[in-house]
N, CA, C and O atoms as a CHARMM CRD file, in Angstrom:
* protein
*
  244
    1    1 MET  N    114.42300 112.92900 117.60900 PROA 1      0.00000
    2    1 MET  CA   113.22400 112.80200 116.81900 PROA 1      0.00000
    3    1 MET  C    112.06800 113.39800 117.60800 PROA 1      0.00000
    4    1 MET  O    111.83600 113.01800 118.75600 PROA 1      0.00000
    5    2 LEU  N    111.35000 114.32100 117.00500 PROA 2      0.00000
    6    2 LEU  CA   110.17200 114.90500 117.61300 PROA 2      0.00000
    7    2 LEU  C    108.98500 114.67700 116.70900 PROA 2      0.00000
    8    2 LEU  O    109.09000 114.76200 115.48500 PROA 2      0.00000
    9    3 ALA  N    107.87300 114.39000 117.31300 PROA 3      0.00000
   10    3 ALA  CA   106.64800 114.21400 116.53500 PROA 3      0.00000
   11    3 ALA  C    105.53100 114.95300 117.24300 PROA 3      0.00000
   12    3 ALA  O    105.14300 114.59100 118.35400 PROA 3      0.00000
   13    4 TRP  N    105.02000 115.97700 116.60800 PROA 4      0.00000
   14    4 TRP  CA   103.92700 116.73800 117.18700 PROA 4      0.00000
   15    4 TRP  C    102.69700 116.57100 116.32000 PROA 4      0.00000
   16    4 TRP  O    102.74600 116.76200 115.10500 PROA 4      0.00000
   17    5 VAL  N    101.60100 116.21500 116.95100 PROA 5      0.00000
   18    5 VAL  CA   100.33700 116.09100 116.24500 PROA 5      0.00000
   19    5 VAL  C     99.30700 116.87100 117.03500 PROA 5      0.00000
   20    5 VAL  O     99.12000 116.63600 118.22900 PROA 5      0.00000
   21    6 THR  N     98.64000 117.79600 116.37200 PROA 6      0.00000
   22    6 THR  CA    97.60500 118.58700 117.01900 PROA 6      0.00000
   23    6 THR  C     96.27600 118.24900 116.38400 PROA 6      0.00000
   24    6 THR  O     96.14800 118.21100 115.16100 PROA 6      0.00000
   25    7 THR  N     95.29800 118.00600 117.22000 PROA 7      0.00000
   26    7 THR  CA    93.97100 117.69600 116.71400 PROA 7      0.00000
   27    7 THR  C     92.93700 118.08700 117.74400 PROA 7      0.00000
   28    7 THR  O     93.23300 118.18400 118.93500 PROA 7      0.00000
   29    8 VAL  N     91.74200 118.30700 117.28500 PROA 8      0.00000
   30    8 VAL  CA    90.60800 118.53400 118.17000 PROA 8      0.00000
   31    8 VAL  C     89.75200 117.28300 118.09000 PROA 8      0.00000
   32    8 VAL  O     89.22300 116.95300 117.02900 PROA 8      0.00000
   33    9 CYS  N     89.61600 116.58700 119.20800 PROA 9      0.00000
   34    9 CYS  CA    88.86100 115.33800 119.23400 PROA 9      0.00000
   35    9 CYS  C     87.40300 115.63000 119.53000 PROA 9      0.00000
   36    9 CYS  O     87.04400 115.98400 120.65300 PROA 9      0.00000
   37   10 LEU  N     86.59600 115.48400 118.54900 PROA 10     0.00000
   38   10 LEU  CA    85.16200 115.66700 118.70000 PROA 10     0.00000
   39   10 LEU  C     84.48100 114.31500 118.62400 PROA 10     0.00000
   40   10 LEU  O     85.07900 113.32600 118.19900 PROA 10     0.00000
   41   11 ALA  N     83.24600 114.28300 119.03200 PROA 11     0.00000
   42   11 ALA  CA    82.49600 113.02700 119.00500 PROA 11     0.00000
   43   11 ALA  C     82.38500 112.48300 117.58700 PROA 11     0.00000
   44   11 ALA  O     82.25000 111.27400 117.40000 PROA 11     0.00000
   45   12 SER  N     82.44000 113.35000 116.59700 PROA 12     0.00000
   46   12 SER  CA    82.30000 112.89700 115.21200 PROA 12     0.00000
   47   12 SER  C     83.61000 112.37200 114.62800 PROA 12     0.00000
   48   12 SER  O     83.60900 111.79100 113.54300 PROA 12     0.00000
   49   13 ASP  N     84.74500 112.57100 115.34200 PROA 13     0.00000
   50   13 ASP  CA    86.04100 112.08100 114.84000 PROA 13     0.00000
   51   13 ASP  C     86.04000 110.56200 114.76800 PROA 13     0.00000
   52   13 ASP  O     85.37600 109.88000 115.54700 PROA 13     0.00000
   53   14 ARG  N     86.79200 110.06500 113.82500 PROA 14     0.00000
   54   14 ARG  CA    86.93500 108.61700 113.71000 PROA 14     0.00000
   55   14 ARG  C     87.81900 108.10300 114.83300 PROA 14     0.00000
   56   14 ARG  O     88.83400 108.71300 115.16900 PROA 14     0.00000
   57   15 LEU  N     87.43200 106.99800 115.39700 PROA 15     0.00000
   58   15 LEU  CA    88.18700 106.40100 116.49300 PROA 15     0.00000
   59   15 LEU  C     89.59100 106.01400 116.04500 PROA 15     0.00000
   60   15 LEU  O     90.53800 106.10900 116.82600 PROA 15     0.00000
   61   16 SER  N     89.73400 105.57900 114.80000 PROA 16     0.00000
   62   16 SER  CA    91.04500 105.14500 114.31700 PROA 16     0.00000
   63   16 SER  C     92.06000 106.28800 114.31400 PROA 16     0.00000
   64   16 SER  O     93.23800 106.06000 114.58500 PROA 16     0.00000
   65   17 SER  N     91.62800 107.50700 114.01300 PROA 17     0.00000
   66   17 SER  CA    92.57200 108.63200 114.02000 PROA 17     0.00000
   67   17 SER  C     93.02800 108.93400 115.44300 PROA 17     0.00000
   68   17 SER  O     94.18400 109.30100 115.65400 PROA 17     0.00000
   69   18 ASN  N     92.14200 108.78800 116.41500 PROA 18     0.00000
   70   18 ASN  CA    92.52200 108.99000 117.80800 PROA 18     0.00000
   71   18 ASN  C     93.48300 107.89700 118.26900 PROA 18     0.00000
   72   18 ASN  O     94.39600 108.16700 119.05000 PROA 18     0.00000
   73   19 HSD  N     93.29000 106.68600 117.80100 PROA 19     0.00000
   74   19 HSD  CA    94.19900 105.58400 118.14000 PROA 19     0.00000
   75   19 HSD  C     95.58700 105.84100 117.56700 PROA 19     0.00000
   76   19 HSD  O     96.58800 105.55100 118.22200 PROA 19     0.00000
   77   20 LYS  N     95.65800 106.37700 116.36100 PROA 20     0.00000
   78   20 LYS  CA    96.95200 106.67800 115.75000 PROA 20     0.00000
   79   20 LYS  C     97.70800 107.72400 116.55600 PROA 20     0.00000
   80   20 LYS  O     98.91800 107.60300 116.74900 PROA 20     0.00000
   81   21 ILE  N     97.01500 108.73900 117.02500 PROA 21     0.00000
   82   21 ILE  CA    97.64700 109.79000 117.81100 PROA 21     0.00000
   83   21 ILE  C     98.11800 109.23300 119.14700 PROA 21     0.00000
   84   21 ILE  O     99.22700 109.53300 119.59000 PROA 21     0.00000
   85   22 LEU  N     97.28700 108.43100 119.78700 PROA 22     0.00000
   86   22 LEU  CA    97.65900 107.82200 121.05700 PROA 22     0.00000
   87   22 LEU  C     98.86700 106.90500 120.88600 PROA 22     0.00000
   88   22 LEU  O     99.77800 106.90200 121.71400 PROA 22     0.00000
   89   23 LYS  N     98.86600 106.12800 119.80400 PROA 23     0.00000
   90   23 LYS  CA    99.99000 105.22500 119.53900 PROA 23     0.00000
   91   23 LYS  C    101.27400 106.02300 119.32800 PROA 23     0.00000
   92   23 LYS  O    102.33100 105.64100 119.83100 PROA 23     0.00000
   93   24 LEU  N    101.18800 107.11900 118.59400 PROA 24     0.00000
   94   24 LEU  CA   102.36300 107.96000 118.36000 PROA 24     0.00000
   95   24 LEU  C    102.91300 108.47900 119.67900 PROA 24     0.00000
   96   24 LEU  O    104.11900 108.41700 119.91600 PROA 24     0.00000
   97   25 ASN  N    102.04700 108.98600 120.53000 PROA 25     0.00000
   98   25 ASN  CA   102.49200 109.59900 121.77900 PROA 25     0.00000
   99   25 ASN  C    103.00800 108.58700 122.79300 PROA 25     0.00000
  100   25 ASN  O    103.93000 108.89700 123.54800 PROA 25     0.00000
  101   26 VAL  N    102.44500 107.39800 122.83100 PROA 26     0.00000
  102   26 VAL  CA   102.83500 106.41100 123.83500 PROA 26     0.00000
  103   26 VAL  C    103.93400 105.48900 123.31600 PROA 26     0.00000
  104   26 VAL  O    104.94500 105.29400 123.99100 PROA 26     0.00000
  105   27 VAL  N    103.75100 104.93100 122.14900 PROA 27     0.00000
  106   27 VAL  CA   104.70500 103.95700 121.62600 PROA 27     0.00000
  107   27 VAL  C    106.04100 104.61300 121.29200 PROA 27     0.00000
  108   27 VAL  O    107.09100 104.00500 121.50400 PROA 27     0.00000
  109   28 ALA  N    106.02500 105.82900 120.77900 PROA 28     0.00000
  110   28 ALA  CA   107.28000 106.51900 120.46900 PROA 28     0.00000
  111   28 ALA  C    108.11000 106.71100 121.73400 PROA 28     0.00000
  112   28 ALA  O    109.32100 106.49000 121.71900 PROA 28     0.00000
  113   29 LEU  N    107.47400 107.11800 122.82200 PROA 29     0.00000
  114   29 LEU  CA   108.18300 107.28000 124.08700 PROA 29     0.00000
  115   29 LEU  C    108.74400 105.95000 124.57700 PROA 29     0.00000
  116   29 LEU  O    109.88800 105.88300 125.02600 PROA 29     0.00000
  117   30 LEU  N    107.94800 104.90300 124.49200 PROA 30     0.00000
  118   30 LEU  CA   108.38400 103.57800 124.93400 PROA 30     0.00000
  119   30 LEU  C    109.57200 103.08300 124.11500 PROA 30     0.00000
  120   30 LEU  O    110.54600 102.58300 124.67800 PROA 30     0.00000
  121   31 GLU  N    109.50200 103.21700 122.79700 PROA 31     0.00000
  122   31 GLU  CA   110.57500 102.71600 121.93300 PROA 31     0.00000
  123   31 GLU  C    111.86900 103.51100 122.10500 PROA 31     0.00000
  124   31 GLU  O    112.95300 102.92900 122.13800 PROA 31     0.00000
  125   32 LEU  N    111.76200 104.83700 122.21400 PROA 32     0.00000
  126   32 LEU  CA   112.96600 105.64200 122.40600 PROA 32     0.00000
  127   32 LEU  C    113.60500 105.36700 123.76000 PROA 32     0.00000
  128   32 LEU  O    114.83100 105.30800 123.86300 PROA 32     0.00000
  129   33 THR  N    112.79400 105.19900 124.79600 PROA 33     0.00000
  130   33 THR  CA   113.32200 104.85800 126.11600 PROA 33     0.00000
  131   33 THR  C    114.04300 103.52400 126.06300 PROA 33     0.00000
  132   33 THR  O    115.14600 103.39500 126.59400 PROA 33     0.00000
  133   34 HSD  N    113.43900 102.54000 125.43400 PROA 34     0.00000
  134   34 HSD  CA   114.04700 101.21300 125.32100 PROA 34     0.00000
  135   34 HSD  C    115.36700 101.27700 124.54800 PROA 34     0.00000
  136   34 HSD  O    116.33500 100.60500 124.90200 PROA 34     0.00000
  137   35 LEU  N    115.39400 102.08400 123.49900 PROA 35     0.00000
  138   35 LEU  CA   116.59100 102.21700 122.67000 PROA 35     0.00000
  139   35 LEU  C    117.78600 102.73800 123.47500 PROA 35     0.00000
  140   35 LEU  O    118.88900 102.20300 123.36700 PROA 35     0.00000
  141   36 PHE  N    117.56800 103.77100 124.27400 PROA 36     0.00000
  142   36 PHE  CA   118.66500 104.37700 125.02000 PROA 36     0.00000
  143   36 PHE  C    118.94200 103.68200 126.34200 PROA 36     0.00000
  144   36 PHE  O    120.06000 103.77000 126.85100 PROA 36     0.00000
  145   37 LEU  N    117.97100 103.00100 126.91000 PROA 37     0.00000
  146   37 LEU  CA   118.13900 102.35600 128.20300 PROA 37     0.00000
  147   37 LEU  C    119.16000 101.22000 128.15700 PROA 37     0.00000
  148   37 LEU  O    119.91100 101.02500 129.11200 PROA 37     0.00000
  149   38 ALA  N    119.19200 100.48000 127.07100 PROA 38     0.00000
  150   38 ALA  CA   120.12800  99.35100 126.96100 PROA 38     0.00000
  151   38 ALA  C    121.57900  99.81600 127.11500 PROA 38     0.00000
  152   38 ALA  O    122.35300  99.19300 127.84100 PROA 38     0.00000
  153   39 GLY  N    121.94700 100.88800 126.44800 PROA 39     0.00000
  154   39 GLY  CA   123.30700 101.42300 126.56200 PROA 39     0.00000
  155   39 GLY  C    123.61300 101.93200 127.95700 PROA 39     0.00000
  156   39 GLY  O    124.72600 101.75900 128.45300 PROA 39     0.00000
  157   40 MET  N    122.63700 102.55800 128.58900 PROA 40     0.00000
  158   40 MET  CA   122.83300 103.05900 129.94400 PROA 40     0.00000
  159   40 MET  C    123.03300 101.92000 130.93400 PROA 40     0.00000
  160   40 MET  O    123.82500 102.03500 131.86900 PROA 40     0.00000
  161   41 GLN  N    122.32700 100.83800 130.73200 PROA 41     0.00000
  162   41 GLN  CA   122.49000  99.67800 131.60900 PROA 41     0.00000
  163   41 GLN  C    123.88200  99.07000 131.44600 PROA 41     0.00000
  164   41 GLN  O    124.49800  98.66700 132.43300 PROA 41     0.00000
  165   42 GLN  N    124.38200  99.00100 130.21800 PROA 42     0.00000
  166   42 GLN  CA   125.72300  98.46700 129.98600 PROA 42     0.00000
  167   42 GLN  C    126.78600  99.34700 130.62700 PROA 42     0.00000
  168   42 GLN  O    127.74600  98.83800 131.20600 PROA 42     0.00000
  169   43 ARG  N    126.62500 100.65900 130.53000 PROA 43     0.00000
  170   43 ARG  CA   127.58400 101.60200 131.12000 PROA 43     0.00000
  171   43 ARG  C    127.36900 101.76600 132.62000 PROA 43     0.00000
  172   43 ARG  O    128.22500 102.29400 133.33000 PROA 43     0.00000
  173   44 ARG  N    126.22100 101.31000 133.08700 PROA 44     0.00000
  174   44 ARG  CA   125.81800 101.49600 134.48800 PROA 44     0.00000
  175   44 ARG  C    125.80300 102.97800 134.85500 PROA 44     0.00000
  176   44 ARG  O    126.14200 103.36800 135.97200 PROA 44     0.00000
  177   45 TYR  N    125.39700 103.78800 133.87900 PROA 45     0.00000
  178   45 TYR  CA   125.34600 105.22600 134.07300 PROA 45     0.00000
  179   45 TYR  C    124.35200 105.82200 133.08900 PROA 45     0.00000
  180   45 TYR  O    124.24700 105.36000 131.95200 PROA 45     0.00000
  181   46 GLY  N    123.63100 106.83400 133.51400 PROA 46     0.00000
  182   46 GLY  CA   122.73400 107.54900 132.62700 PROA 46     0.00000
  183   46 GLY  C    121.39600 107.78500 133.28300 PROA 46     0.00000
  184   46 GLY  O    121.13000 107.30200 134.38400 PROA 46     0.00000
  185   47 GLY  N    120.57800 108.51400 132.61100 PROA 47     0.00000
  186   47 GLY  CA   119.24400 108.80600 133.12400 PROA 47     0.00000
  187   47 GLY  C    118.32900 109.22300 131.99600 PROA 47     0.00000
  188   47 GLY  O    118.77700 109.65900 130.93600 PROA 47     0.00000
  189   48 ILE  N    117.05900 109.08300 132.23800 PROA 48     0.00000
  190   48 ILE  CA   116.04800 109.46300 131.25100 PROA 48     0.00000
  191   48 ILE  C    115.14400 110.49900 131.89300 PROA 48     0.00000
  192   48 ILE  O    114.57800 110.26500 132.96100 PROA 48     0.00000
  193   49 ILE  N    115.01200 111.63300 131.24600 PROA 49     0.00000
  194   49 ILE  CA   114.13200 112.69000 131.71600 PROA 49     0.00000
  195   49 ILE  C    113.01500 112.83200 130.68900 PROA 49     0.00000
  196   49 ILE  O    113.27100 113.11800 129.52000 PROA 49     0.00000
  197   50 ASN  N    111.80500 112.63700 131.12100 PROA 50     0.00000
  198   50 ASN  CA   110.65100 112.75200 130.23200 PROA 50     0.00000
  199   50 ASN  C    110.05200 114.14000 130.39000 PROA 50     0.00000
  200   50 ASN  O    109.50500 114.46800 131.44300 PROA 50     0.00000
  201   51 LEU  N    110.15400 114.95600 129.34800 PROA 51     0.00000
  202   51 LEU  CA   109.59400 116.30500 129.35500 PROA 51     0.00000
  203   51 LEU  C    108.32000 116.32200 128.53900 PROA 51     0.00000
  204   51 LEU  O    108.22400 115.67900 127.49300 PROA 51     0.00000
  205   52 SER  N    107.35700 117.05500 129.02300 PROA 52     0.00000
  206   52 SER  CA   106.12800 117.21400 128.25600 PROA 52     0.00000
  207   52 SER  C    105.67300 118.66100 128.35700 PROA 52     0.00000
  208   52 SER  O    106.19700 119.43600 129.15700 PROA 52     0.00000
  209   53 SER  N    104.73200 119.00000 127.56900 PROA 53     0.00000
  210   53 SER  CA   104.25500 120.36800 127.52100 PROA 53     0.00000
  211   53 SER  C    103.08800 120.56000 128.48300 PROA 53     0.00000
  212   53 SER  O    102.22900 119.68900 128.62000 PROA 53     0.00000
  213   54 ILE  N    103.07200 121.70400 129.14100 PROA 54     0.00000
  214   54 ILE  CA   101.96100 122.05200 130.02400 PROA 54     0.00000
  215   54 ILE  C    100.66400 122.20700 129.22500 PROA 54     0.00000
  216   54 ILE  O     99.57000 122.11700 129.78300 PROA 54     0.00000
  217   55 SER  N    100.79300 122.43800 127.93200 PROA 55     0.00000
  218   55 SER  CA    99.60100 122.61400 127.10800 PROA 55     0.00000
  219   55 SER  C     98.76300 121.34700 127.01500 PROA 55     0.00000
  220   55 SER  O     97.60400 121.39700 126.60300 PROA 55     0.00000
  221   56 ALA  N     99.34300 120.20700 127.39600 PROA 56     0.00000
  222   56 ALA  CA    98.57300 118.96500 127.40500 PROA 56     0.00000
  223   56 ALA  C     97.43400 119.02700 128.41100 PROA 56     0.00000
  224   56 ALA  O     96.46600 118.27300 128.30400 PROA 56     0.00000
  225   57 PHE  N     97.54300 119.91600 129.38200 PROA 57     0.00000
  226   57 PHE  CA    96.52400 120.02900 130.41200 PROA 57     0.00000
  227   57 PHE  C     95.52900 121.15300 130.15000 PROA 57     0.00000
  228   57 PHE  O     94.64100 121.39600 130.96700 PROA 57     0.00000
  229   58 GLN  N     95.66700 121.83300 129.03100 PROA 58     0.00000
  230   58 GLN  CA    94.76700 122.93000 128.70500 PROA 58     0.00000
  231   58 GLN  C     93.56500 122.43200 127.92000 PROA 58     0.00000
  232   58 GLN  O     93.71300 121.60400 127.02100 PROA 58     0.00000
  233   59 PRO  N     92.38300 122.92300 128.24500 PROA 59     0.00000
  234   59 PRO  CA    91.19400 122.51200 127.49000 PROA 59     0.00000
  235   59 PRO  C     91.25500 123.02300 126.04800 PROA 59     0.00000
  236   59 PRO  O     91.75000 124.11700 125.77700 PROA 59     0.00000
  237   60 ILE  N     90.75400 122.22400 125.16500 PROA 60     0.00000
  238   60 ILE  CA    90.69100 122.60600 123.75100 PROA 60     0.00000
  239   60 ILE  C     89.25200 122.95400 123.41600 PROA 60     0.00000
  240   60 ILE  O     88.34300 122.18400 123.72700 PROA 60     0.00000
  241   61 PRO  N     89.02700 124.10700 122.78300 PROA 61     0.00000
  242   61 PRO  CA    87.62400 124.48700 122.49100 PROA 61     0.00000
  243   61 PRO  C     86.94400 123.53600 121.52800 PROA 61     0.00000
  244   61 PRO  O     85.77500 123.72700 121.19400 PROA 61     0.00000
């Protein structure tokens, strides 16, 4: 499952829309990690690699 949301956060943006984007980016990672971690613990084998885009560090005009 991939979820990409692109937005330009300006001072005039509603705070609730920024909260939704933050929740998507943080909670989705947490829930997916939790989902797969349980099986890995039972098998005593596995790993989680978190990949992100370098574009997260680029300034947005």
